[in-house]
N, CA, C and O of each residue as an XYZ file, in Angstrom:
856
protein
N       0.728     -1.260      0.062
C      -0.159      0.134      0.098
C       0.948      1.175     -0.012
O       1.974      1.059      0.659
N       0.729      2.319     -0.959
C       1.461      3.469     -1.138
C       1.125      4.253      0.334
O       0.030      4.390      0.881
N       2.302      4.661      0.722
C       2.499      5.747      1.938
C       2.530      7.095      1.550
O       3.633      7.489      1.172
N       1.507      7.999      1.542
C       1.388      9.411      1.232
C       2.573     10.177      1.399
O       2.855     10.292      2.592
N       3.464     10.811      0.535
C       4.330     11.568      0.749
C       4.066     12.824      1.641
O       2.981     13.404      1.689
N       5.024     13.125      2.242
C       4.543     14.512      3.404
C       4.842     15.490      2.558
O       5.845     15.476      1.844
N       3.861     16.540      2.588
C       3.779     17.569      1.785
C       5.048     18.631      2.124
O       5.333     19.123      3.216
N       5.708     18.817      0.834
C       6.875     19.560      0.955
C       8.100     18.853      0.878
O       9.102     19.536      0.671
N       8.227     17.672      0.996
C       9.390     16.638      1.243
C       9.809     16.181      0.174
O      11.008     15.908      0.212
N       9.253     15.963     -0.875
C       9.919     15.374     -2.115
C      10.317     16.568     -2.922
O       9.611     17.576     -2.971
N      11.548     16.435     -3.605
C      12.232     17.499     -4.139
C      11.779     17.586     -5.665
O      11.320     16.648     -6.316
N      12.004     18.934     -6.128
C      11.404     18.846     -7.544
C      11.945     17.940     -8.727
O      11.284     17.572     -9.697
N      13.235     17.660     -8.470
C      13.714     16.628     -9.584
C      13.210     15.446     -9.523
O      13.166     14.783    -10.559
N      12.733     14.931     -8.344
C      12.104     13.635     -8.365
C      10.396     13.664     -8.902
O       9.847     12.720     -9.471
N       9.786     14.904     -8.582
C       8.668     15.020     -9.035
C       8.752     15.223    -10.578
O       7.990     14.697    -11.389
N       9.700     15.989    -10.845
C       9.708     15.888    -12.819
C       9.822     14.591    -13.346
O       9.271     14.184    -14.368
N      10.728     13.824    -12.434
C      11.022     12.213    -13.013
C       9.604     11.361    -13.050
O       9.522     10.399    -13.814
N       8.477     11.741    -12.197
C       7.376     10.927    -12.197
C       6.552     10.973    -13.632
O       5.852      9.974    -13.799
N       6.515     11.788    -14.522
C       5.753     11.668    -15.859
C       6.663     10.722    -16.783
O       6.191      9.975    -17.640
N       7.772     10.828    -16.548
C       8.866      9.970    -17.425
C       8.652      8.352    -17.082
O       8.664      7.482    -17.953
N       8.459      8.107    -15.693
C       8.340      6.956    -15.165
C       7.354      6.363    -15.625
O       7.432      5.203    -16.030
N       5.918      7.278    -15.644
C       4.771      6.784    -16.047
C       4.759      6.437    -17.424
O       4.262      5.342    -17.688
N       5.241      7.197    -18.458
C       5.420      6.952    -19.738
C       5.944      5.581    -20.105
O       5.418      4.795    -20.893
N       7.101      5.406    -19.389
C       7.805      4.151    -19.766
C       6.965      2.863    -19.049
O       7.037      1.774    -19.618
N       6.267      2.965    -17.955
C       5.482      1.939    -17.340
C       4.174      1.761    -18.416
O       3.672      0.653    -18.599
N       3.764      2.785    -18.994
C       2.657      2.785    -19.806
C       3.208      1.892    -20.870
O       2.575      0.854    -21.065
N       4.177      2.089    -21.527
C       4.860      1.063    -22.794
C       4.965     -0.309    -22.423
O       4.668     -1.236    -23.176
N       5.447     -0.451    -21.104
C       5.599     -1.695    -20.787
C       4.361     -2.437    -20.546
O       4.293     -3.588    -20.978
N       3.399     -1.942    -19.930
C       2.032     -2.380    -19.924
C       1.559     -2.987    -21.244
O       1.294     -4.172    -21.446
N       1.501     -2.000    -22.080
C       0.988     -2.071    -23.419
C       1.646     -3.297    -24.050
O       1.023     -4.067    -24.782
N       3.127     -3.464    -23.685
C       3.801     -4.534    -24.226
C       3.685     -6.134    -23.473
O       4.321     -7.144    -23.773
N       2.692     -5.963    -22.455
C       2.280     -7.157    -21.858
C       3.450     -7.556    -20.847
O       3.685     -8.756    -20.703
N       4.170     -6.644    -20.163
C       5.184     -6.792    -19.321
C       4.481     -6.656    -18.193
O       3.825     -5.622    -18.073
N       4.453     -7.684    -17.087
C       3.975     -7.708    -15.801
C       4.898     -7.267    -14.803
O       4.463     -6.640    -13.838
N       6.243     -7.541    -14.924
C       7.041     -7.220    -13.577
C       8.104     -6.392    -14.264
O       8.277     -6.427    -15.482
N       8.890     -5.563    -13.336
C      10.137     -4.910    -13.667
C      10.871     -4.838    -12.619
O      10.403     -4.944    -11.486
N      12.155     -4.644    -12.880
C      13.234     -4.436    -11.666
C      13.716     -3.057    -11.568
O      13.360     -2.326    -12.493
N      14.372     -2.591    -10.748
C      14.911     -1.141    -10.535
C      15.976     -1.167    -11.608
O      15.982     -0.240    -12.418
N      16.698     -1.938    -11.682
C      17.684     -2.021    -12.754
C      17.004     -1.708    -14.255
O      17.290     -0.721    -14.932
N      16.203     -2.580    -14.573
C      15.545     -2.384    -15.804
C      14.912     -1.167    -16.119
O      14.992     -0.632    -17.225
N      14.055     -0.563    -14.808
C      13.528      0.542    -15.214
C      14.741      1.840    -15.237
O      14.611      2.872    -15.896
N      15.962      1.497    -14.327
C      16.994      2.582    -14.421
C      17.640      2.463    -15.635
O      18.306      3.464    -15.900
N      17.686      1.329    -16.709
C      18.170      1.235    -17.885
C      17.189      2.401    -19.047
O      17.663      3.108    -19.936
N      16.021      2.289    -18.716
C      15.076      2.639    -19.769
C      15.063      4.527    -19.366
O      14.737      5.406    -20.164
N      15.512      4.734    -17.936
C      15.599      6.012    -17.757
C      16.778      6.696    -18.003
O      16.828      7.924    -18.067
N      17.692      5.991    -18.140
C      19.081      6.628    -18.089
C      19.620      6.949    -16.818
O      20.364      7.927    -16.738
N      19.339      6.226    -15.740
C      19.890      6.542    -14.487
C      20.185      5.340    -13.611
O      20.348      4.342    -14.313
N      20.288      5.140    -12.533
C      20.669      4.171    -11.621
C      19.608      3.482    -11.036
O      18.506      4.030    -11.022
N      19.765      2.254    -10.498
C      18.771      1.490     -9.695
C      18.638      1.989     -8.567
O      17.514      2.060     -8.070
N      19.802      2.469     -7.875
C      19.742      3.396     -6.732
C      18.827      4.378     -6.721
O      17.905      4.425     -5.906
N      19.035      5.237     -7.645
C      17.913      6.456     -7.941
C      16.579      5.888     -7.928
O      15.761      6.196     -7.061
N      16.362      5.157     -8.760
C      15.019      4.501     -8.814
C      14.510      4.171     -7.315
O      13.425      4.577     -6.899
N      15.232      3.544     -6.698
C      14.578      2.930     -5.411
C      14.497      4.274     -4.571
O      13.504      4.400     -3.855
N      15.518      5.375     -4.586
C      15.285      6.570     -3.579
C      14.096      7.376     -4.234
O      13.502      8.196     -3.533
N      13.718      7.175     -5.563
C      12.658      8.130     -5.798
C      11.331      7.719     -5.417
O      10.393      8.473     -5.160
N      11.330      6.233     -5.401
C       9.908      5.514     -4.985
C       9.954      5.537     -3.312
O       8.944      5.529     -2.608
N      11.040      5.560     -2.924
C      10.930      5.556     -1.309
C      10.562      6.983     -0.848
O      10.260      7.009      0.345
N      10.510      8.075     -1.421
C       9.945      9.218     -1.370
C       8.551      9.211     -1.246
O       7.984     10.156     -0.698
N       7.847      8.118     -1.755
C       6.430      7.948     -1.822
C       6.114      6.530     -0.901
O       5.086      5.875     -1.071
N       7.024      6.219     -0.037
C       6.711      4.922      0.952
C       7.146      3.574      0.099
O       6.995      2.466      0.615
N       7.672      3.714     -1.179
C       8.133      2.679     -1.664
C       6.961      1.837     -2.482
O       5.784      1.907     -2.130
N       7.382      1.062     -3.568
C       6.268      0.341     -4.336
C       6.466     -1.074     -4.678
O       5.645     -1.690     -5.358
N       7.582     -1.618     -4.199
C       7.868     -2.873     -4.481
C       8.580     -3.554     -3.119
O       8.664     -3.027     -2.010
N       9.094     -4.950     -3.546
C       9.834     -5.515     -2.487
C      11.250     -5.984     -2.878
O      11.602     -6.448     -3.962
N      11.977     -5.773     -1.790
C      13.512     -6.049     -2.121
C      13.669     -7.578     -2.897
O      13.338     -8.615     -2.323
N      14.192     -7.552     -4.204
C      14.719     -8.664     -4.794
C      13.329     -9.383     -5.467
O      13.391    -10.517     -5.941
N      12.206     -8.677     -5.454
C      11.238     -9.148     -6.319
C      10.837     -8.145     -7.545
O      10.441     -8.553     -8.637
N      10.979     -6.932     -7.238
C      10.735     -5.965     -8.245
C       9.494     -5.398     -7.923
O       8.943     -5.511     -6.829
N       8.985     -4.675     -9.070
C       7.751     -3.971     -9.204
C       6.799     -4.705    -10.028
O       7.120     -5.170    -11.121
N       5.413     -4.841     -9.432
C       4.254     -5.111    -10.451
C       3.986     -3.916    -11.533
O       3.629     -2.856    -11.020
N       4.074     -3.928    -12.567
C       3.935     -2.799    -13.442
C       2.611     -2.426    -13.299
O       2.420     -1.218    -13.163
N       1.580     -3.209    -13.294
C       0.188     -2.502    -13.254
C       0.048     -1.574    -11.918
O      -0.433     -0.443    -11.998
N       0.491     -2.118    -10.710
C       0.359     -1.429     -9.507
C       1.109     -0.360     -9.670
O       0.511      0.714     -9.604
N       2.267     -0.337     -9.869
C       3.280      0.805     -9.822
C       2.533      1.803    -10.854
O       2.403      2.965    -10.468
N       2.082      1.491    -12.005
C       1.525      2.460    -12.885
C       0.475      3.063    -12.305
O       0.335      4.268    -12.513
N      -0.510      2.338    -11.432
C      -1.728      2.965    -10.802
C      -1.028      3.801     -9.713
O      -1.371      4.982     -9.769
N      -0.323      3.576     -8.936
C       0.226      4.610     -7.804
C       0.780      5.843     -8.274
O       0.620      6.922     -7.704
N       1.493      5.650     -9.418
C       2.059      6.950     -9.853
C       1.116      7.613    -10.651
O       1.276      8.792    -10.968
N       0.088      6.913    -11.022
C      -1.136      7.819    -11.735
C      -1.884      8.460    -10.708
O      -2.466      9.530    -10.882
N      -1.877      7.788     -9.585
C      -2.620      8.605     -8.464
C      -1.956      9.761     -8.054
O      -2.626     10.730     -7.698
N      -0.325      9.816     -8.050
C       0.389     10.809     -7.688
C       0.304     12.001     -8.560
O       0.408     13.167     -8.179
N       0.113     11.609     -9.709
C       0.005     12.665    -10.811
C      -1.306     13.083    -11.298
O      -1.453     14.175    -11.848
N      -2.115     12.389    -11.147
C      -3.564     12.739    -11.536
C      -4.654     12.655    -10.499
O      -5.833     12.722    -10.845
N      -4.237     12.483     -9.010
C      -5.279     12.335     -8.171
C      -6.210     11.271     -8.402
O      -5.901     10.305     -9.100
N      -7.367     11.393     -7.840
C      -8.207     10.379     -7.829
C      -9.410     10.389     -9.147
O     -10.516      9.852     -9.075
N      -9.025     10.919     -9.983
C      -9.657     11.081    -11.280
C     -10.473     12.436    -11.474
O     -10.906     12.623    -12.612
N     -10.741     13.409    -10.503
C     -11.291     14.414    -10.601
C     -10.374     15.678    -11.448
O      -9.432     16.236    -10.886
N     -10.721     15.964    -12.607
C      -9.801     16.724    -13.331
C      -9.920     18.318    -12.779
O     -10.955     18.842    -12.366
N      -8.705     18.896    -12.870
C      -8.521     20.390    -12.263
C      -9.203     21.311    -13.149
O      -8.748     21.310    -14.293
N     -10.243     22.155    -12.915
C     -10.919     23.114    -13.791
C      -9.634     24.187    -14.312
O      -8.771     24.732    -13.626
N      -9.839     24.243    -15.565
C      -8.686     25.019    -16.112
C      -9.027     26.027    -17.033
O      -9.901     25.745    -17.852
N      -8.373     27.455    -17.075
C      -8.689     28.140    -18.061
C      -7.626     28.915    -18.850
O      -6.646     29.375    -18.265
N      -7.778     29.044    -19.971
C      -6.556     29.583    -20.897
C      -6.818     30.943    -21.393
O      -7.899     31.381    -21.784
N      -5.641     31.580    -21.325
C      -5.467     33.253    -21.557
C      -4.698     33.194    -22.722
O      -3.579     32.682    -22.762
N      -5.389     33.810    -23.864
C      -4.612     33.847    -25.014
C      -4.892     32.859    -26.037
O      -4.495     31.695    -25.981
N      -5.512     33.300    -26.871
C      -6.163     32.194    -28.079
C      -5.709     32.612    -29.521
O      -6.410     32.783    -30.518
N      -4.437     32.726    -29.380
C      -3.812     33.018    -30.610
C      -3.126     31.641    -31.156
O      -3.519     30.548    -30.750
N      -2.223     31.756    -31.971
C      -1.818     30.434    -32.412
C      -1.052     29.388    -31.530
O      -0.979     28.184    -31.776
N      -0.522     30.006    -30.520
C       0.242     29.198    -29.520
C      -0.868     28.600    -28.415
O      -0.824     27.493    -27.880
N      -1.923     29.697    -28.217
C      -3.017     29.255    -27.361
C      -3.822     28.277    -27.729
O      -4.293     27.452    -26.946
N      -4.077     28.320    -29.231
C      -5.062     27.391    -30.083
C      -4.474     25.902    -30.107
O      -5.182     24.895    -30.096
N      -3.061     25.910    -30.144
C      -2.257     24.548    -30.178
C      -2.032     23.856    -28.862
O      -1.896     22.645    -28.686
N      -2.011     24.968    -27.828
C      -1.871     24.447    -26.232
C      -3.149     23.666    -25.944
O      -3.243     22.535    -25.468
N      -4.141     24.528    -26.343
C      -5.830     23.883    -26.039
C      -5.817     22.735    -26.773
O      -6.023     21.735    -26.085
N      -5.673     22.567    -27.745
C      -5.848     21.066    -28.320
C      -5.103     20.137    -27.636
O      -5.637     19.047    -27.430
N      -3.899     20.345    -27.206
C      -2.897     19.433    -26.673
C      -3.714     19.087    -25.026
O      -3.779     17.975    -24.501
N      -4.192     20.206    -24.542
C      -4.764     19.920    -23.139
C      -5.808     19.200    -23.000
O      -5.976     18.410    -22.071
N      -6.760     19.457    -24.097
C      -8.150     18.514    -23.938
C      -8.000     17.297    -24.626
O      -8.736     16.359    -24.318
N      -7.029     17.152    -25.647
C      -6.698     15.698    -26.038
C      -5.664     14.722    -25.578
O      -5.769     13.504    -25.725
N      -4.512     15.426    -24.929
C      -3.466     14.359    -24.621
C      -2.984     14.587    -22.941
O      -2.115     13.889    -22.419
N      -3.616     15.534    -22.325
C      -3.116     15.788    -20.974
C      -4.045     15.126    -19.825
O      -5.193     15.569    -19.860
N      -3.875     14.438    -19.099
C      -4.692     13.764    -18.137
C      -4.726     14.678    -16.726
O      -3.718     15.165    -16.214
N      -5.862     14.788    -16.291
C      -6.058     15.601    -15.034
C      -6.479     16.911    -15.009
O      -6.570     17.621    -14.008
N      -6.772     17.253    -16.330
C      -7.137     18.905    -16.471
C      -8.426     18.977    -17.273
O      -8.657     18.123    -18.129
N      -9.294     19.996    -17.016
C     -10.440     20.066    -17.718
C     -10.523     21.603    -18.041
O     -10.389     22.440    -17.149
N     -10.755     21.944    -19.382
C     -10.715     23.234    -19.958
C     -12.116     23.773    -19.799
O     -13.056     23.138    -20.277
N     -12.321     24.978    -19.115
C     -13.615     25.371    -19.015
C     -13.967     26.693    -19.597
O     -15.133     27.051    -19.767
N     -12.895     27.429    -19.905
C     -13.079     28.904    -20.570
C     -11.949     29.202    -21.019
O     -10.949     28.806    -20.420
N     -11.842     29.964    -22.169
C     -10.656     30.766    -22.879
C     -10.955     31.995    -22.844
O     -12.115     32.406    -22.881
N      -9.883     32.755    -22.766
C     -10.205     34.556    -22.784
C      -9.016     35.100    -23.701
O      -7.853     34.698    -23.738
N      -9.672     36.211    -24.490
C      -8.544     37.016    -24.979
C      -9.058     38.574    -24.992
O     -10.096     38.966    -24.458
N      -8.187     39.320    -25.657
C      -8.419     40.752    -25.605
C      -8.863     41.290    -26.905
O      -9.274     42.450    -26.951
N      -8.807     40.328    -28.301
C      -9.068     40.717    -29.458
C     -10.636     40.342    -29.839
O     -11.144     39.229    -29.701
N     -11.270     41.509    -30.342
C     -12.903     41.279    -30.674
C     -13.053     40.299    -31.498
O     -14.115     39.684    -31.393
N     -12.108     39.863    -32.516
C     -12.374     38.903    -33.470
C     -12.199     37.410    -33.146
O     -12.527     36.500    -33.908
N     -11.645     37.259    -31.927
C     -11.746     36.210    -31.359
C     -12.808     35.709    -30.456
O     -13.041     34.520    -30.238
N     -13.506     36.849    -29.889
C     -14.433     36.488    -29.076
C     -15.820     35.863    -29.582
O     -16.454     36.361    -30.512
N     -16.155     34.928    -29.006
C     -17.329     33.860    -29.401
C     -16.734     32.599    -30.236
O     -17.440     31.628    -30.511
N     -15.615     32.686    -30.546
C     -15.508     31.567    -31.423
C     -15.173     30.332    -30.771
O     -14.682     30.476    -29.651
N     -15.318     29.089    -31.207
C     -14.964     27.867    -30.321
C     -13.752     27.489    -30.294
O     -13.077     27.669    -31.308
N     -13.185     26.891    -29.174
C     -11.785     26.607    -29.098
C     -11.666     25.382    -28.242
O     -11.852     25.424    -27.026
N     -11.358     24.311    -28.884
C     -11.317     22.997    -27.964
C     -12.629     22.772    -27.065
O     -12.540     22.408    -25.893
N     -13.677     22.984    -27.615
C     -14.818     22.569    -26.727
C     -15.277     23.898    -26.098
O     -16.463     23.819    -25.778
N     -14.781     24.974    -25.843
C     -15.260     26.062    -25.038
C     -15.324     27.276    -25.884
O     -14.572     27.316    -26.857
N     -16.205     28.380    -25.624
C     -16.554     29.785    -26.434
C     -15.210     30.779    -25.854
O     -14.963     30.914    -24.655
N     -14.595     31.282    -26.719
C     -13.633     32.400    -26.303
C     -14.331     33.571    -25.752
O     -15.145     34.132    -26.485
N     -14.120     34.035    -24.518
C     -14.650     35.048    -23.580
C     -13.823     36.492    -23.920
O     -12.707     36.321    -24.411
N     -14.170     37.622    -23.751
C     -13.161     38.857    -23.542
C     -12.522     38.858    -21.908
O     -13.179     38.618    -20.895
N     -11.361     39.129    -21.961
C     -10.607     39.098    -20.845
C     -11.185     40.011    -19.646
O     -10.854     39.775    -18.484
N     -12.163     41.183    -20.016
C     -12.904     41.881    -19.142
C     -13.725     41.048    -18.493
O     -14.064     41.440    -17.376
N     -14.214     39.859    -18.906
C     -15.058     39.130    -18.182
C     -14.528     38.052    -17.296
O     -15.316     37.280    -16.750
N     -12.992     37.935    -17.089
C     -12.155     37.406    -16.225
C     -12.878     37.205    -14.881
O     -13.494     36.186    -14.570
N     -12.734     38.243    -14.166
C     -13.394     38.295    -12.736
C     -14.650     37.592    -12.425
O     -14.752     36.746    -11.537
N     -15.637     37.998    -13.231
C     -16.866     37.397    -13.168
C     -16.880     36.121    -13.417
O     -17.573     35.457    -12.646
N     -16.304     35.531    -14.294
C     -16.078     33.961    -14.524
C     -15.530     33.225    -13.448
O     -16.080     32.196    -13.057
N     -14.372     33.713    -12.873
C     -13.654     33.069    -11.979
C     -14.327     32.874    -10.739
O     -14.343     31.803    -10.133
N     -14.984     34.120    -10.305
C     -15.748     34.084     -9.130
C     -17.079     33.099     -9.104
O     -17.486     32.489     -8.115
N     -17.591     33.091    -10.274
C     -18.479     31.876    -10.444
C     -18.230     30.519    -10.410
O     -18.993     29.785     -9.782
N     -17.021     29.968    -11.147
C     -16.521     28.831    -11.401
C     -15.551     28.358    -10.721
O     -15.402     27.167    -10.445
N     -14.822     29.273    -10.406
C     -13.542     28.860     -9.399
C     -12.558     27.899    -10.124
O     -12.392     26.745     -9.731
N     -12.051     28.310    -10.967
C     -10.617     27.557    -11.772
C      -9.441     27.380    -10.881
O      -9.017     28.273    -10.147
N      -9.033     26.418    -10.958
C      -7.709     26.052    -10.195
C      -6.235     26.572    -10.976
O      -5.202     26.998    -10.461
N      -6.548     26.379    -12.271
C      -5.501     26.336    -13.059
C      -5.563     27.268    -14.108
O      -6.673     27.367    -14.629
N      -4.444     28.155    -14.670
C      -4.404     28.937    -15.676
C      -3.320     28.747    -16.752
O      -2.133     28.614    -16.454
N      -3.792     28.739    -18.053
C      -2.727     28.445    -18.995
C      -2.370     29.720    -19.448
O      -3.336     30.269    -19.977
N      -1.330     30.420    -19.444
C      -0.912     31.552    -20.021
C      -0.171     31.843    -21.073
O       1.055     31.867    -20.962
N      -0.852     32.134    -22.367
C      -0.227     32.160    -23.529
C      -0.433     33.561    -24.328
O      -0.779     33.702    -25.501
N      -0.119     34.566    -23.357
C       0.104     35.821    -23.636
C       1.327     36.379    -23.823
O       2.221     35.692    -23.329
N       1.775     37.594    -24.471
C       3.009     38.112    -24.715
C       3.358     38.500    -23.473
O       2.561     38.668    -22.550
N       4.943     38.701    -23.405
C       5.430     38.676    -22.245
C       5.211     40.157    -21.424
O       5.490     40.328    -20.237
N       4.794     40.915    -22.101
C       4.601     42.457    -21.827
C       3.376     42.475    -20.965
O       3.222     43.314    -20.078
N       2.280     41.291    -21.312
C       0.979     41.307    -20.604
C       0.994     40.310    -19.619
O      -0.029     40.285    -18.934
N       1.742     39.590    -19.381
C       1.940     38.521    -18.342
C       1.713     38.891    -17.002
O       0.926     38.290    -16.270
N       2.491     40.021    -16.612
C       2.415     40.311    -15.208
C       1.347     40.880    -14.766
O       1.082     40.634    -13.590
N       0.521     41.684    -15.431
C      -0.658     42.227    -15.199
C      -1.865     41.352    -15.212
O      -2.825     41.569    -14.473
N      -1.805     40.266    -16.139
C      -2.750     39.271    -16.262
C      -2.594     38.273    -14.841
O      -3.581     37.937    -14.187
N      -1.216     37.873    -14.496
C      -0.998     37.204    -13.462
C      -1.385     37.784    -12.272
O      -1.939     37.004    -11.497
N      -1.249     38.986    -11.879
C      -1.655     39.652    -10.731
C      -3.123     39.460    -10.623
O      -3.623     39.186     -9.531
N      -3.840     39.589    -11.696
C      -5.461     39.214    -11.693
C      -5.735     37.934    -11.393
O      -6.676     37.665    -10.646
N      -4.948     36.984    -11.938
C      -5.262     35.435    -11.663
C      -4.854     35.115    -10.346
O      -5.530     34.235     -9.814
N      -3.852     35.632     -9.623
C      -3.454     35.292     -8.371
C      -4.520     35.916     -7.384
O      -4.863     35.309     -6.369
N      -5.006     37.094     -7.710
C      -5.938     37.727     -6.813
C      -7.512     36.898     -6.982
O      -8.451     37.081     -6.207
N      -7.529     36.271     -7.785
C      -8.886     35.602     -8.272
C      -8.789     34.151     -7.432
O      -9.837     33.547     -7.203
N      -7.506     33.610     -6.980
C      -7.546     32.421     -6.224
C      -6.817     31.229     -7.065
O      -6.753     30.059     -6.685
N      -6.314     31.714     -8.204
C      -5.553     30.811     -9.073
C      -4.534     30.108     -8.430
O      -3.622     30.786     -7.956
N      -4.485     28.704     -8.291
C      -3.556     28.147     -7.396
C      -2.230     27.401     -8.345
O      -1.244     26.939     -7.771
N      -2.362     27.373     -9.651
C      -1.278     26.960    -10.597
C      -1.491     27.434    -11.961
O      -2.572     27.421    -12.548
N      -0.069     27.969    -12.546
C      -0.217     28.372    -13.757
C       0.756     27.657    -14.754
O       1.923     27.476    -14.407
N       0.401     27.325    -15.739
C       1.200     26.701    -17.036
C       1.694     27.837    -17.858
O       0.950     28.335    -18.703
N       2.856     28.263    -17.674
C       3.225     29.640    -18.251
C       3.981     29.590    -19.517
O       5.157     29.229    -19.556
N       3.358     29.925    -20.469
C       4.153     30.180    -21.892
C       4.680     31.482    -22.283
O       5.227     31.664    -23.371
N       4.498     32.510    -21.284
C       4.748     33.856    -21.611
C       6.021     34.444    -21.571
O       6.178     35.644    -21.795
N       7.123     33.528    -21.246
C       8.635     33.940    -21.361
C       8.659     35.094    -20.064
O       9.648     35.826    -20.019
N       7.719     35.242    -19.144
C       7.793     36.000    -17.838
C       7.836     35.046    -16.795
O       6.832     34.357    -16.612
N       9.024     34.864    -15.947
C       8.895     34.034    -14.872
C       8.090     34.523    -13.783
O       8.440     35.496    -13.115
N       6.896     33.808    -13.554
C       6.094     34.275    -12.641
C       6.358     33.497    -11.416
O       5.581     33.828    -10.522
N       7.200     32.566    -11.068
C       7.579     32.093     -9.747
C       8.416     32.944     -8.757
O       8.638     32.654     -7.581
N       8.838     34.031     -9.418
C       9.869     34.976     -8.799
C       8.828     36.237     -8.267
O       9.174     36.756     -7.206
N       7.841     36.662     -8.780
C       7.000     37.610     -7.837
C       5.756     36.998     -7.322
O       5.011     37.640     -6.581
N       5.476     35.674     -7.715
C       4.367     35.041     -7.137
C       4.720     33.643     -6.287
O       4.102     32.619     -6.578
N       5.510     33.629     -5.460
C       5.622     32.447     -4.750
C       4.953     31.455     -4.152
O       5.275     30.293     -3.905
N       3.615     32.296     -3.880
C       2.777     31.523     -3.484
C       1.916     30.550     -4.367
O       1.175     29.760     -3.781
N       1.955     30.556     -5.459
C       1.352     29.984     -6.301
C       2.459     28.934     -6.898
O       3.664     29.185     -6.929
N       1.807     27.603     -7.413
C       2.744     26.609     -8.432
C       2.829     27.065     -9.811
O       1.736     27.223    -10.355
N       3.838     27.308    -10.491
C       4.170     27.717    -11.451
C       4.930     26.744    -12.412
O       5.914     26.282    -11.836
N       4.794     26.302    -13.646
C       5.366     25.803    -14.541
C       5.646     26.669    -15.647
O       4.774     27.106    -16.398
N       6.962     26.934    -15.749
C       7.281     28.003    -16.852
C       7.900     27.230    -17.959
O       8.866     26.486    -17.792
N       7.318     27.430    -19.073
C       7.613     26.727    -20.441
C       8.357     27.811    -21.475
O       7.786     28.807    -21.919
N       9.642     27.459    -21.755
C      10.370     28.168    -22.429
C      10.800     27.371    -23.784
O      11.809     26.666    -23.764
N      10.157     27.475    -24.740
C      10.347     26.600    -25.853
C      11.790     27.014    -26.373
O      12.679     26.214    -26.663
N      11.863     28.215    -26.434
C      13.232     28.832    -27.127
C      14.621     28.272    -26.377
O      15.719     28.193    -26.927
N      14.321     27.907    -25.005
C      15.589     27.552    -24.278
C      15.797     26.158    -24.754
O      16.931     25.803    -25.072
N      14.642     25.225    -24.836
C      14.920     23.935    -25.223
C      15.785     23.733    -26.558
O      16.654     22.875    -26.718
N      15.342     24.761    -27.543
C      15.833     24.708    -28.714
C      17.475     25.163    -28.707
O      18.400     24.518    -29.201
N      17.536     26.114    -28.192
C      18.914     26.647    -27.707
C      19.784     25.640    -27.203
O      20.812     25.325    -27.802
N      19.422     25.113    -26.124
C      19.980     23.881    -25.640
C      20.402     22.773    -26.788
O      21.529     22.291    -26.908
N      19.411     22.516    -27.491
C      19.660     21.516    -28.457
C      20.942     21.831    -29.424
O      21.781     21.031    -29.837
N      20.838     23.279    -29.667
C      21.628     23.843    -30.730
C      23.252     23.905    -29.834
O      24.269     23.745    -30.508
N      23.337     24.077    -28.739
C      24.336     24.128    -27.835
C      25.142     22.330    -27.902
O      26.292     22.060    -28.249
N      24.234     21.535    -27.518
C      24.581     20.242    -27.326
C      25.025     19.531    -28.990
O      25.814     18.595    -29.120
N      24.534     20.012    -29.781
C      24.913     19.679    -31.178
C      26.238     20.304    -31.785
O      26.897     19.731    -32.653
N      26.495     21.280    -31.354
C      27.806     22.024    -31.626
C      28.947     21.865    -30.587
O      30.107     22.126    -30.909
N      28.655     21.480    -29.464
C      29.696     21.079    -28.305
C      29.919     20.008    -27.979
O      31.086     19.872    -27.611
N      29.203     18.951    -27.926
C      29.243     17.611    -27.257
C      29.723     16.591    -28.180
O      29.825     15.422    -27.810
């Protein structure tokens, strides 16, 4: 039985490895594999068996020494950590341009644990159009909507120069988490909320460095 991790005791690198474990375990399950050892998982992850065991021990451990892990059980336990009990987090999208449109499609099609309930923009030509199952609203309606529907997560696809003003409004409205594509690091001015900053350009530059220097 999984022992729930104490809040704040699990390091961010461990948390960021959980989705990778989930992907590999899903692949194993689809391939009909029922048991996997820490060594086998480590080879897939590009790490060590010791690191795998340390990661899982943060959550009470999921296997027995010398026996390995039941793939179905391990996948279920990690799914609980990542997605909770199945109730999806109510989510809003700010910015419905090309990036926002692409992100909204990914959000409703591929990401477990989130439910898109509204999208907002400032451009009159965007208002009223259907985007991934929701109607685009004007940003001036943000406060009224949030007070009525209580979203927990905001996806920010606005220009950098707009991000701080929009973020201030979201924080004041009780948003607890932001998936941030704005290239403005919200975790600095708003440490009280959980922020995932996504910098696509950083990944591309890192790729270029590795190709030229490794």
